[in-house]
C-alpha positions as CSV (number, residue, x, y, z in Angstrom):
1,X,50.1,64.1,67.5
2,X,53.3,65.7,66.5
3,X,54.2,67.2,63.1
4,X,55.6,65.4,60.1
5,X,58.7,67.1,58.6
6,X,58.3,65.7,55.0
7,X,55.5,65.6,52.4
8,X,56.4,62.1,51.2
9,X,58.6,59.1,52.0
10,X,61.5,57.8,50.0
11,X,63.4,56.9,48.0
12,X,64.7,54.8,51.0
13,X,62.8,54.3,54.2
14,X,64.4,53.6,57.5
15,X,62.1,51.9,59.9
16,X,62.0,50.9,63.6
17,X,59.6,48.2,64.9
18,X,59.3,47.8,68.6
19,X,57.0,46.3,71.2
20,X,57.8,48.9,73.9
21,X,56.1,46.9,76.7
22,X,54.0,49.9,77.8
23,X,57.2,52.1,78.1
24,X,57.9,50.5,81.5
25,X,61.7,50.1,81.3
26,X,63.7,52.6,83.2
27,X,65.8,53.9,80.3
28,X,63.0,53.5,77.8
29,X,62.8,57.2,76.8
30,X,66.5,57.7,76.3
31,X,66.7,54.4,74.2
32,X,63.7,55.5,72.2
33,X,65.1,58.9,71.4
34,X,68.4,57.3,70.3
35,X,66.7,54.6,68.1
36,X,64.4,57.0,66.2
37,X,67.1,59.6,65.6
38,X,67.7,58.5,61.9
39,X,64.3,56.8,61.2
40,X,61.5,57.8,58.8
41,X,58.9,55.4,60.1
42,X,58.3,54.0,63.6
43,X,55.9,51.1,64.3
44,X,55.1,50.5,68.0
45,X,53.1,47.9,69.8
46,X,52.0,48.2,73.5
47,X,52.2,52.0,73.0
48,X,50.8,54.3,75.7
49,X,49.0,57.6,75.8
50,X,48.2,59.6,78.9
51,X,51.5,58.6,80.3
52,X,54.7,60.5,81.3
53,X,56.2,59.7,77.9
54,X,53.5,61.8,76.0
55,X,55.7,64.7,75.3
56,X,58.0,62.5,73.1
57,X,55.0,62.2,70.8
58,X,52.9,65.4,71.2
59,X,55.9,67.7,70.9
60,X,57.5,65.9,68.0
61,X,58.7,68.1,65.1
62,X,59.8,65.1,63.1
63,X,56.9,62.6,63.2
64,X,53.2,62.6,62.9
65,X,51.9,59.9,65.4
66,X,48.7,58.0,65.0
67,X,47.5,55.7,67.7
68,X,44.8,53.1,67.8
69,X,43.6,52.3,71.4
70,X,43.0,48.8,72.6
71,X,42.0,49.7,76.1
72,X,42.3,52.2,78.9
73,X,43.5,51.4,82.4
74,X,40.7,52.4,84.6
75,X,43.0,53.2,87.6
76,X,45.7,55.2,85.8
77,X,43.7,56.5,82.7
78,X,46.6,55.4,80.5
79,X,45.6,54.2,77.1
80,X,47.3,51.2,75.4
81,X,47.5,50.2,71.8
82,X,49.5,50.5,68.7
83,X,51.2,53.7,67.4
84,X,52.7,54.5,64.1
85,X,55.0,57.5,63.6
86,X,56.1,58.8,60.2
87,X,58.1,61.7,58.9
88,X,55.4,62.2,56.3
89,X,51.7,62.8,57.1
90,X,49.3,60.0,56.7
91,X,47.0,60.1,53.7
92,X,44.4,58.2,55.7
93,X,44.2,55.6,58.5
94,X,41.9,52.9,59.7
95,X,42.0,50.5,62.6
96,X,40.6,47.1,63.3
97,X,39.9,45.7,66.8
98,X,40.3,41.9,66.9
99,X,37.0,40.2,66.8
100,X,37.9,38.3,70.1
101,X,39.4,39.4,73.4
102,X,42.2,37.9,75.3
103,X,41.3,35.8,78.3
104,X,41.9,37.2,81.8
105,X,42.6,40.8,80.6
106,X,39.5,40.8,78.3
107,X,41.3,43.1,75.9
108,X,41.2,43.2,72.1
109,X,44.3,43.6,70.0
110,X,44.7,45.8,67.0
111,X,45.6,46.3,63.4
112,X,46.4,49.9,62.4
113,X,46.5,50.7,58.7
114,X,48.0,54.0,57.5
115,X,48.9,55.1,54.0
116,X,51.7,57.5,53.1
117,X,52.7,59.3,49.9
118,X,55.9,58.1,48.2
119,X,58.3,60.6,46.6
120,X,57.9,60.6,42.8
121,X,55.3,57.8,42.9
122,X,51.6,57.7,42.2
123,X,51.2,54.7,44.5
124,X,51.1,55.0,48.3
125,X,52.8,52.9,50.9
126,X,50.4,51.0,53.1
127,X,51.8,50.5,56.6
128,X,50.1,47.7,58.7
129,X,51.0,47.8,62.4
130,X,49.7,44.7,64.0
131,X,49.6,43.5,67.6
132,X,48.1,40.0,67.2
133,X,45.8,38.4,69.8
134,X,47.5,36.0,72.2
135,X,46.4,33.1,74.5
136,X,43.4,32.2,72.3
137,X,42.5,29.3,70.1
138,X,43.9,29.1,66.6
139,X,40.4,29.9,65.2
140,X,40.2,33.1,67.1
141,X,43.8,34.0,66.0
142,X,42.8,33.3,62.4
143,X,39.8,35.7,62.7
144,X,42.2,38.5,63.4
145,X,44.3,37.4,60.4
146,X,41.2,37.7,58.3
147,X,41.2,41.4,59.1
148,X,44.8,41.6,58.0
149,X,43.9,39.8,54.7
150,X,41.1,42.2,54.1
151,X,43.3,45.2,54.6
152,X,45.9,43.8,52.2
153,X,43.2,43.0,49.6
154,X,42.0,46.6,49.3
155,X,45.5,48.2,48.6
156,X,47.4,48.3,45.3
157,X,51.0,49.3,45.8
158,X,53.8,48.6,48.3
159,X,53.0,47.3,51.8
160,X,55.0,47.2,55.0
161,X,53.6,44.8,57.5
162,X,55.3,45.0,60.9
163,X,54.4,44.3,64.5
164,X,54.1,41.7,67.2
165,X,52.5,38.8,65.5
166,X,52.5,36.3,68.4
167,X,53.5,33.5,66.1
168,X,54.8,31.4,68.9
169,X,53.4,28.0,67.8
170,X,53.8,26.2,64.5
171,X,50.1,26.5,63.7
172,X,50.0,30.2,64.3
173,X,53.2,30.8,62.3
174,X,51.8,28.7,59.4
175,X,48.5,30.7,59.3
176,X,50.4,34.0,59.5
177,X,52.8,33.0,56.7
178,X,49.9,31.8,54.5
179,X,48.1,35.2,54.8
180,X,51.3,37.1,54.1
181,X,52.0,35.0,51.0
182,X,48.5,35.4,49.7
183,X,48.9,39.1,50.1
184,X,52.1,39.0,48.0
185,X,54.4,39.9,50.9
186,X,58.0,38.8,51.3
187,X,59.9,38.7,54.5
188,X,62.5,41.5,54.8
């Protein structure tokens, strides 16, 4: 969706990370337009497609948008998932559905992996947009982190990991930090 305005990112990259809560807030569209005005990269969780906000993405002349769908609401037809927008086109993308679903909603969460060219560099930037599974055992949470670790292991070059990691307990945070450390990542 949309059209990227650049061929590569850099030398500096301005990024916005936001769980947009399904774009439900009243002033969401105006806030969104303001927040992305000077950004090169936008990483969204609880993004929507098939909703009134679609034109912000489909008509974009600044960003190419890639979305991975977690589920579709059967009543409204609106799709929910993670969405990454970039001023440069993606060299490729992959997504990983969590091996387990959340209780009650029976929905899986996502990891969207996109790669982008960097100005003057042979290496590419790997952007990992993660919405981690919630309300499950630590073992089920860890199985989604295994997917993250796998995505990190197959890339040589810079990585930006962003999202809603649901690290609300000490055990979850410890697991997440361990995976990030093994992947050579540092908190920004």
